[in-house]
LOVEX-547244 format. One record per residue (C-alpha): residue number from 1; residue in three letters; x, y, z negated. Coordinates in steps of 0.02 Angstrom, whole numbers, plus 50000, padded with zeros to 5 digits. Example, Ala and Ser with C-alpha at 12.3 -4.5 7.8 and 13.67 -1.06 7.14 Angstrom:
BEGIN
+-----+-----+-------+-------+-------+
:   i :  aa :     X :     Y :     Z :
+-----+-----+-------+-------+-------+
:   1 : ALA : 50615 : 49775 : 49610 :
:   2 : SER : 50684 : 49947 : 49643 :
+-----+-----+-------+-------+-------+
This chain:
BEGIN
+-----+-----+-------+-------+-------+
:   i :  aa :     X :     Y :     Z :
+-----+-----+-------+-------+-------+
:   1 : MET : 50473 : 49816 : 50320 :
:   2 : ILE : 50338 : 49875 : 50438 :
:   3 : LEU : 50298 : 50053 : 50380 :
:   4 : GLU : 50095 : 50102 : 50456 :
:   5 : SER : 50097 : 50282 : 50485 :
:   6 : LYS : 49958 : 50385 : 50411 :
:   7 : LEU : 49995 : 50506 : 50568 :
:   8 : PRO : 50020 : 50381 : 50698 :
:   9 : ASP : 49976 : 50510 : 50844 :
:  10 : VAL : 50080 : 50664 : 50762 :
:  11 : GLY : 50234 : 50698 : 50859 :
:  12 : THR : 50348 : 50852 : 50857 :
:  13 : THR : 50233 : 51031 : 50850 :
:  14 : ILE : 50219 : 51116 : 50999 :
:  15 : PHE : 50307 : 51261 : 50931 :
:  16 : SER : 50466 : 51157 : 50889 :
:  17 : VAL : 50443 : 51079 : 51069 :
:  18 : MET : 50437 : 51247 : 51154 :
:  19 : SER : 50556 : 51351 : 51050 :
:  20 : ARG : 50676 : 51187 : 51092 :
:  21 : LEU : 50627 : 51212 : 51285 :
:  22 : ALA : 50678 : 51411 : 51284 :
:  23 : GLN : 50830 : 51393 : 51206 :
:  24 : GLU : 50907 : 51251 : 51335 :
:  25 : HIS : 50841 : 51373 : 51479 :
:  26 : SER : 50882 : 51541 : 51402 :
:  27 : ALA : 50717 : 51592 : 51405 :
:  28 : ILE : 50640 : 51745 : 51319 :
:  29 : ASN : 50545 : 51651 : 51152 :
:  30 : LEU : 50358 : 51738 : 51142 :
:  31 : SER : 50308 : 51555 : 51086 :
:  32 : GLN : 50338 : 51545 : 50889 :
:  33 : GLY : 50273 : 51660 : 50792 :
:  34 : PHE : 50408 : 51745 : 50722 :
:  35 : PRO : 50491 : 51923 : 50734 :
:  36 : ASN : 50650 : 51947 : 50817 :
:  37 : PHE : 50687 : 52107 : 50707 :
:  38 : ASP : 50752 : 52117 : 50519 :
:  39 : CYS : 50654 : 52151 : 50355 :
:  40 : ASP : 50674 : 52313 : 50263 :
:  41 : PRO : 50850 : 52325 : 50194 :
:  42 : ALA : 50777 : 52400 : 50036 :
:  43 : LEU : 50707 : 52240 : 50007 :
:  44 : LYS : 50850 : 52136 : 50041 :
:  45 : ALA : 50937 : 52257 : 49912 :
:  46 : LEU : 50817 : 52208 : 49781 :
:  47 : VAL : 50851 : 52015 : 49805 :
:  48 : ILE : 51049 : 52054 : 49802 :
:  49 : LYS : 50985 : 52159 : 49635 :
:  50 : HIS : 50926 : 52000 : 49598 :
:  51 : LEU : 51030 : 51861 : 49624 :
:  52 : GLU : 51169 : 51969 : 49542 :
:  53 : ALA : 51059 : 52002 : 49381 :
:  54 : GLY : 51076 : 51807 : 49363 :
:  55 : ARG : 50894 : 51754 : 49398 :
:  56 : ASN : 50940 : 51598 : 49481 :
:  57 : GLN : 50865 : 51473 : 49362 :
:  58 : TYR : 50683 : 51383 : 49373 :
:  59 : ALA : 50529 : 51510 : 49394 :
:  60 : PRO : 50370 : 51461 : 49295 :
:  61 : MET : 50277 : 51342 : 49390 :
:  62 : PRO : 50130 : 51470 : 49449 :
:  63 : GLY : 50268 : 51596 : 49471 :
:  64 : VAL : 50338 : 51733 : 49408 :
:  65 : PRO : 50231 : 51848 : 49300 :
:  66 : ALA : 50272 : 52022 : 49359 :
:  67 : LEU : 50222 : 51968 : 49543 :
:  68 : ARG : 50082 : 51876 : 49514 :
:  69 : GLN : 50026 : 52043 : 49421 :
:  70 : VAL : 50069 : 52148 : 49564 :
:  71 : LEU : 49955 : 52023 : 49665 :
:  72 : ALA : 49817 : 52047 : 49549 :
:  73 : GLU : 49823 : 52237 : 49569 :
:  74 : LYS : 49850 : 52227 : 49761 :
:  75 : ALA : 49679 : 52124 : 49779 :
:  76 : ARG : 49603 : 52222 : 49673 :
:  77 : ALA : 49632 : 52408 : 49756 :
:  78 : THR : 49651 : 52304 : 49935 :
:  79 : TYR : 49459 : 52199 : 49916 :
:  80 : GLY : 49379 : 52249 : 49738 :
:  81 : ALA : 49415 : 52064 : 49673 :
:  82 : ASP : 49459 : 52057 : 49480 :
:  83 : LEU : 49580 : 51928 : 49450 :
:  84 : ASP : 49693 : 51879 : 49302 :
:  85 : PRO : 49861 : 51835 : 49380 :
:  86 : GLU : 49879 : 51680 : 49232 :
:  87 : ALA : 49717 : 51596 : 49293 :
:  88 : HIS : 49684 : 51639 : 49475 :
:  89 : ILE : 49861 : 51656 : 49547 :
:  90 : THR : 49994 : 51530 : 49620 :
:  91 : ILE : 50163 : 51582 : 49710 :
:  92 : THR : 50192 : 51450 : 49835 :
:  93 : ALA : 50320 : 51387 : 49950 :
:  94 : GLY : 50251 : 51466 : 50118 :
:  95 : ALA : 50055 : 51461 : 50159 :
:  96 : THR : 50087 : 51296 : 50234 :
:  97 : GLN : 50112 : 51219 : 50064 :
:  98 : ALA : 49979 : 51305 : 49989 :
:  99 : ILE : 49849 : 51258 : 50128 :
: 100 : TYR : 49894 : 51068 : 50101 :
: 101 : THR : 49889 : 51089 : 49931 :
: 102 : ALA : 49726 : 51142 : 49923 :
: 103 : ILE : 49654 : 51007 : 50060 :
: 104 : ALA : 49737 : 50876 : 49947 :
: 105 : THR : 49677 : 50951 : 49768 :
: 106 : VAL : 49496 : 50910 : 49847 :
: 107 : VAL : 49486 : 50812 : 49985 :
: 108 : HIS : 49459 : 50630 : 49929 :
: 109 : PRO : 49438 : 50466 : 50064 :
: 110 : GLY : 49289 : 50477 : 50176 :
: 111 : ASP : 49263 : 50672 : 50132 :
: 112 : GLU : 49228 : 50777 : 50320 :
: 113 : VAL : 49310 : 50961 : 50343 :
: 114 : ILE : 49250 : 51089 : 50449 :
: 115 : LEU : 49384 : 51169 : 50573 :
: 116 : PHE : 49348 : 51307 : 50713 :
: 117 : ASP : 49458 : 51240 : 50861 :
: 118 : PRO : 49572 : 51309 : 50927 :
: 119 : ALA : 49638 : 51283 : 50745 :
: 120 : TYR : 49826 : 51306 : 50662 :
: 121 : ASP : 49904 : 51133 : 50669 :
: 122 : CYS : 49932 : 51088 : 50511 :
: 123 : TYR : 49740 : 51082 : 50471 :
: 124 : ALA : 49696 : 50921 : 50524 :
: 125 : PRO : 49847 : 50826 : 50483 :
: 126 : SER : 49826 : 50883 : 50307 :
: 127 : VAL : 49659 : 50837 : 50290 :
: 128 : ARG : 49693 : 50647 : 50359 :
: 129 : SER : 49843 : 50626 : 50278 :
: 130 : CYS : 49719 : 50628 : 50122 :
: 131 : GLY : 49585 : 50516 : 50209 :
: 132 : GLY : 49477 : 50674 : 50262 :
: 133 : ILE : 49382 : 50660 : 50424 :
: 134 : PRO : 49430 : 50828 : 50510 :
: 135 : VAL : 49261 : 50889 : 50590 :
: 136 : ALA : 49309 : 51001 : 50732 :
: 137 : ILE : 49186 : 51134 : 50813 :
: 138 : PRO : 49263 : 51200 : 50970 :
: 139 : LEU : 49261 : 51389 : 51019 :
: 140 : HIS : 49283 : 51453 : 51193 :
: 141 : ALA : 49349 : 51591 : 51306 :
: 142 : PRO : 49326 : 51728 : 51325 :
: 143 : ASP : 49237 : 51786 : 51146 :
: 144 : PHE : 49282 : 51624 : 51032 :
: 145 : THR : 49123 : 51657 : 50928 :
: 146 : ILE : 49067 : 51538 : 50795 :
: 147 : ASP : 48888 : 51495 : 50803 :
: 148 : TRP : 48828 : 51473 : 50650 :
: 149 : ASP : 48697 : 51377 : 50683 :
: 150 : GLN : 48792 : 51249 : 50754 :
: 151 : VAL : 48910 : 51244 : 50596 :
: 152 : ALA : 48740 : 51213 : 50493 :
: 153 : GLN : 48696 : 51059 : 50612 :
: 154 : ARG : 48882 : 50999 : 50581 :
: 155 : ILE : 48873 : 50976 : 50402 :
: 156 : THR : 48825 : 50806 : 50316 :
: 157 : PRO : 48812 : 50743 : 50150 :
: 158 : LYS : 49018 : 50693 : 50166 :
: 159 : THR : 49062 : 50893 : 50213 :
: 160 : LYS : 49172 : 50953 : 50075 :
: 161 : LEU : 49277 : 51102 : 50124 :
: 162 : VAL : 49251 : 51229 : 50275 :
: 163 : VAL : 49413 : 51298 : 50319 :
: 164 : ILE : 49413 : 51474 : 50408 :
: 165 : ASN : 49566 : 51578 : 50472 :
: 166 : THR : 49561 : 51786 : 50492 :
: 167 : PRO : 49656 : 51863 : 50594 :
: 168 : HIS : 49665 : 51715 : 50681 :
: 169 : ASN : 49824 : 51603 : 50750 :
: 170 : PRO : 49811 : 51578 : 50899 :
: 171 : LEU : 49671 : 51662 : 50944 :
: 172 : GLY : 49702 : 51844 : 50881 :
: 173 : LYS : 49529 : 51854 : 50818 :
: 174 : VAL : 49438 : 51905 : 50666 :
: 175 : LEU : 49295 : 51873 : 50570 :
: 176 : THR : 49159 : 52006 : 50528 :
: 177 : ASP : 49085 : 52026 : 50371 :
: 178 : HIS : 48921 : 51958 : 50459 :
: 179 : ASP : 49028 : 51789 : 50492 :
: 180 : LEU : 49062 : 51793 : 50293 :
: 181 : ARG : 48861 : 51815 : 50231 :
: 182 : GLN : 48813 : 51658 : 50365 :
: 183 : LEU : 48954 : 51570 : 50280 :
: 184 : GLU : 48914 : 51614 : 50114 :
: 185 : VAL : 48735 : 51555 : 50150 :
: 186 : LEU : 48815 : 51369 : 50215 :
: 187 : VAL : 48922 : 51341 : 50049 :
: 188 : ARG : 48782 : 51377 : 49940 :
: 189 : GLN : 48654 : 51290 : 50012 :
: 190 : ASN : 48740 : 51135 : 50049 :
: 191 : ASP : 48898 : 51148 : 49873 :
: 192 : LEU : 49040 : 51161 : 49975 :
: 193 : LEU : 49211 : 51241 : 49962 :
: 194 : VAL : 49301 : 51359 : 50065 :
: 195 : LEU : 49502 : 51373 : 50122 :
: 196 : SER : 49520 : 51538 : 50195 :
: 197 : ASP : 49679 : 51548 : 50269 :
: 198 : GLU : 49726 : 51765 : 50272 :
: 199 : VAL : 49909 : 51765 : 50299 :
: 200 : TYR : 49896 : 51905 : 50449 :
: 201 : GLU : 49786 : 52021 : 50307 :
: 202 : HIS : 49867 : 52155 : 50367 :
: 203 : ILE : 49917 : 52139 : 50545 :
: 204 : ILE : 49722 : 52205 : 50597 :
: 205 : PHE : 49706 : 52344 : 50745 :
: 206 : ASP : 49578 : 52487 : 50787 :
: 207 : GLY : 49524 : 52541 : 50627 :
: 208 : ARG : 49436 : 52374 : 50589 :
: 209 : GLN : 49443 : 52308 : 50396 :
: 210 : HIS : 49487 : 52128 : 50345 :
: 211 : ALA : 49347 : 52039 : 50318 :
: 212 : SER : 49430 : 51935 : 50162 :
: 213 : VAL : 49323 : 51814 : 50067 :
: 214 : LEU : 49411 : 51898 : 49913 :
: 215 : ARG : 49253 : 52031 : 49944 :
: 216 : VAL : 49093 : 51911 : 49936 :
: 217 : PRO : 49089 : 51862 : 49747 :
: 218 : GLY : 48990 : 51688 : 49823 :
: 219 : LEU : 49150 : 51638 : 49920 :
: 220 : ARG : 49278 : 51701 : 49802 :
: 221 : GLN : 49182 : 51580 : 49660 :
: 222 : ARG : 49217 : 51426 : 49788 :
: 223 : ALA : 49374 : 51463 : 49886 :
: 224 : PHE : 49549 : 51441 : 49898 :
: 225 : VAL : 49643 : 51582 : 49983 :
: 226 : THR : 49802 : 51590 : 50051 :
: 227 : TYR : 49940 : 51716 : 50115 :
: 228 : SER : 50123 : 51732 : 50150 :
: 229 : PHE : 50224 : 51855 : 50122 :
: 230 : GLY : 50332 : 51821 : 50274 :
: 231 : LYS : 50206 : 51881 : 50374 :
: 232 : MET : 50172 : 52039 : 50263 :
: 233 : CYS : 50356 : 52078 : 50234 :
: 234 : HIS : 50436 : 52004 : 50421 :
: 235 : THR : 50536 : 51869 : 50309 :
: 236 : THR : 50460 : 51696 : 50374 :
: 237 : GLY : 50613 : 51610 : 50352 :
: 238 : TRP : 50601 : 51638 : 50168 :
: 239 : LYS : 50451 : 51502 : 50150 :
: 240 : VAL : 50355 : 51606 : 49993 :
: 241 : GLY : 50162 : 51613 : 50009 :
: 242 : TYR : 50033 : 51612 : 49884 :
: 243 : CYS : 49860 : 51543 : 49834 :
: 244 : ILE : 49728 : 51652 : 49767 :
: 245 : ALA : 49579 : 51512 : 49660 :
: 246 : PRO : 49436 : 51524 : 49532 :
: 247 : GLU : 49511 : 51462 : 49352 :
: 248 : ALA : 49435 : 51284 : 49378 :
: 249 : LEU : 49516 : 51274 : 49553 :
: 250 : THR : 49678 : 51326 : 49522 :
: 251 : ALA : 49688 : 51227 : 49381 :
: 252 : GLU : 49668 : 51087 : 49501 :
: 253 : PHE : 49801 : 51145 : 49611 :
: 254 : ARG : 49936 : 51164 : 49508 :
: 255 : LYS : 49935 : 50988 : 49479 :
: 256 : LEU : 49982 : 50937 : 49617 :
: 257 : HIS : 50109 : 51092 : 49647 :
: 258 : GLN : 50185 : 51056 : 49493 :
: 259 : PHE : 50247 : 50888 : 49549 :
: 260 : ASN : 50268 : 50923 : 49758 :
: 261 : VAL : 50356 : 51096 : 49720 :
: 262 : PHE : 50362 : 51145 : 49550 :
: 263 : SER : 50432 : 51317 : 49575 :
: 264 : VAL : 50494 : 51447 : 49712 :
: 265 : ASN : 50627 : 51532 : 49747 :
: 266 : THR : 50668 : 51638 : 49597 :
: 267 : PRO : 50774 : 51790 : 49668 :
: 268 : MET : 50665 : 51811 : 49808 :
: 269 : GLN : 50510 : 51803 : 49685 :
: 270 : HIS : 50587 : 51956 : 49572 :
: 271 : ALA : 50631 : 52049 : 49749 :
: 272 : LEU : 50458 : 52027 : 49818 :
: 273 : ALA : 50364 : 52099 : 49655 :
: 274 : GLU : 50481 : 52252 : 49629 :
: 275 : TYR : 50447 : 52282 : 49803 :
: 276 : LEU : 50276 : 52274 : 49825 :
: 277 : GLN : 50239 : 52404 : 49703 :
: 278 : ASP : 50232 : 52522 : 49832 :
: 279 : PRO : 50097 : 52487 : 49913 :
: 280 : ASP : 50141 : 52580 : 50087 :
: 281 : THR : 50247 : 52424 : 50118 :
: 282 : TYR : 50104 : 52334 : 50181 :
: 283 : LEU : 49967 : 52457 : 50224 :
: 284 : GLY : 50072 : 52521 : 50365 :
: 285 : LEU : 50076 : 52348 : 50447 :
: 286 : PRO : 49910 : 52374 : 50538 :
: 287 : ALA : 49987 : 52533 : 50654 :
: 288 : PHE : 50157 : 52457 : 50658 :
: 289 : PHE : 50108 : 52303 : 50755 :
: 290 : GLN : 49954 : 52389 : 50848 :
: 291 : ALA : 50083 : 52502 : 50914 :
: 292 : LYS : 50179 : 52329 : 50962 :
: 293 : ARG : 50014 : 52258 : 51044 :
: 294 : ASP : 49979 : 52414 : 51133 :
: 295 : HIS : 50163 : 52424 : 51221 :
: 296 : PHE : 50174 : 52245 : 51265 :
: 297 : VAL : 49987 : 52252 : 51361 :
: 298 : ARG : 50053 : 52397 : 51449 :
: 299 : ALA : 50191 : 52310 : 51498 :
: 300 : MET : 50078 : 52164 : 51560 :
: 301 : GLU : 49985 : 52285 : 51647 :
: 302 : ALA : 50090 : 52246 : 51821 :
: 303 : THR : 50095 : 52060 : 51804 :
: 304 : PRO : 49954 : 51942 : 51874 :
: 305 : PHE : 49924 : 51866 : 51687 :
: 306 : ARG : 49748 : 51961 : 51638 :
: 307 : MET : 49757 : 51982 : 51435 :
: 308 : LEU : 49615 : 51940 : 51321 :
: 309 : ALA : 49567 : 52033 : 51187 :
: 310 : CYS : 49693 : 52061 : 51013 :
: 311 : GLU : 49583 : 52119 : 50840 :
: 312 : GLY : 49732 : 52040 : 50735 :
: 313 : SER : 49886 : 51934 : 50700 :
: 314 : TYR : 50026 : 51979 : 50810 :
: 315 : PHE : 49953 : 51829 : 50962 :
: 316 : ILE : 49872 : 51889 : 51091 :
: 317 : LEU : 49814 : 51778 : 51233 :
: 318 : ALA : 49827 : 51760 : 51419 :
: 319 : ASP : 49721 : 51715 : 51567 :
: 320 : TYR : 49826 : 51658 : 51697 :
: 321 : SER : 49708 : 51598 : 51808 :
: 322 : ASP : 49765 : 51707 : 51945 :
: 323 : ILE : 49951 : 51629 : 51949 :
: 324 : SER : 49909 : 51448 : 51948 :
: 325 : ASP : 49790 : 51291 : 51946 :
: 326 : LEU : 49928 : 51185 : 51815 :
: 327 : ASP : 49848 : 51144 : 51668 :
: 328 : ASP : 49925 : 51261 : 51491 :
: 329 : LEU : 50053 : 51142 : 51442 :
: 330 : ALA : 50121 : 51109 : 51627 :
: 331 : PHE : 50105 : 51297 : 51659 :
: 332 : ALA : 50207 : 51356 : 51493 :
: 333 : ARG : 50340 : 51217 : 51534 :
: 334 : TRP : 50345 : 51302 : 51712 :
: 335 : LEU : 50338 : 51467 : 51643 :
: 336 : THR : 50487 : 51420 : 51517 :
: 337 : GLU : 50578 : 51337 : 51634 :
: 338 : GLU : 50552 : 51429 : 51803 :
: 339 : HIS : 50543 : 51593 : 51750 :
: 340 : GLY : 50637 : 51611 : 51580 :
: 341 : VAL : 50492 : 51656 : 51463 :
: 342 : ALA : 50412 : 51543 : 51328 :
: 343 : THR : 50234 : 51549 : 51290 :
: 344 : ILE : 50112 : 51437 : 51177 :
: 345 : PRO : 49970 : 51332 : 51275 :
: 346 : LEU : 49810 : 51325 : 51180 :
: 347 : SER : 49758 : 51153 : 51208 :
: 348 : PRO : 49866 : 51091 : 51072 :
: 349 : PHE : 49757 : 51180 : 50949 :
: 350 : TYR : 49611 : 51068 : 51011 :
: 351 : ALA : 49564 : 50909 : 50922 :
: 352 : GLU : 49478 : 50865 : 51102 :
: 353 : LYS : 49602 : 50925 : 51225 :
: 354 : ILE : 49509 : 51046 : 51297 :
: 355 : SER : 49642 : 51143 : 51426 :
: 356 : GLN : 49577 : 51337 : 51479 :
: 357 : PRO : 49694 : 51440 : 51596 :
: 358 : VAL : 49764 : 51528 : 51413 :
: 359 : VAL : 49920 : 51534 : 51344 :
: 360 : ARG : 49988 : 51626 : 51188 :
: 361 : PHE : 50102 : 51759 : 51178 :
: 362 : CYS : 50202 : 51824 : 51010 :
: 363 : PHE : 50222 : 52026 : 51031 :
: 364 : ALA : 50321 : 52018 : 50860 :
: 365 : LYS : 50474 : 52063 : 50934 :
: 366 : THR : 50563 : 52231 : 50981 :
: 367 : GLU : 50517 : 52331 : 51122 :
: 368 : ALA : 50668 : 52274 : 51227 :
: 369 : THR : 50625 : 52104 : 51214 :
: 370 : LEU : 50443 : 52131 : 51242 :
: 371 : ASP : 50495 : 52241 : 51416 :
: 372 : GLU : 50614 : 52110 : 51459 :
: 373 : ALA : 50488 : 51984 : 51454 :
: 374 : ALA : 50352 : 52068 : 51547 :
: 375 : GLU : 50485 : 52130 : 51676 :
: 376 : ARG : 50508 : 51926 : 51713 :
: 377 : LEU : 50325 : 51899 : 51734 :
: 378 : ARG : 50308 : 52045 : 51854 :
: 379 : GLN : 50404 : 51920 : 51968 :
: 380 : LEU : 50241 : 51814 : 51960 :
+-----+-----+-------+-------+-------+
């Protein structure tokens, strides 16, 4: 039987490629975005508590009610959003599943979806697998600012959805209230929907306030907003996230969710519901990760890299033009194989493979790991 691939040009993600290369060459892995430190022991204790309490069978399809209630209270306190946990919040198997399900819910064959490149690599394949057409708007170094007039020009009668990501992976850039106001005008004028990937919502620096779609009623009424407990609690391996959307969108979202996932890890949901009753568990994240960002930037001052601004997320870009004229893919491979530090090149995040002398470092690591990586890079 001949199988016609839905994604014939898609191979292994750049994250898997670089992590495997790091392992093969005993390199320090600052490529794939995961902490190399453990989560709060109190959270692990709660998981054990709920495991031993016998909460090991299917959770309700939308998610454990206690967890959805905590999240509704969190959204109200943090963003002023009045949510019904029954009608607006669905627990998912990680944010990537939430993103895919949201796209599959609304994108039909021939629909166009606006993406901002460099875009996280799951967006475009998800659109294409549903028969949609990604419309990539490239952003450029050093500031990667969105030109909303250009966005308006790219909207057509076929445009269905706009995907945004703030704080941004891989850029480390955040959208502003001005950006959200511009987006609100466009979606209202053109009757569009929004998918807002906000998994790094609490990893935001220098006193900035996270510009969440939930703060803007005109956007909130048209948006799927996705989040990740993996980013919030240093538990990327648990693959638990959630999606907030208005009632009509949530109802359609759950029609797909119930058949490709149905329900999500039960004891983890109960543990998270109890753990997040204390807002300090996530309100301390900006200071925690800003200290790591600043530590890494200081450590990198003695290297020939030029660090770009990082406003949020746990990724920072670095310009290597003073080191090499290799394209970013070749440079990332060379750096891993010859100097023992793995990074992520920027070009795989673009539909049109724009090569800029920029790579991405993940600083969600212990200070000792960051220091060792910087020491190796000083040898350049």
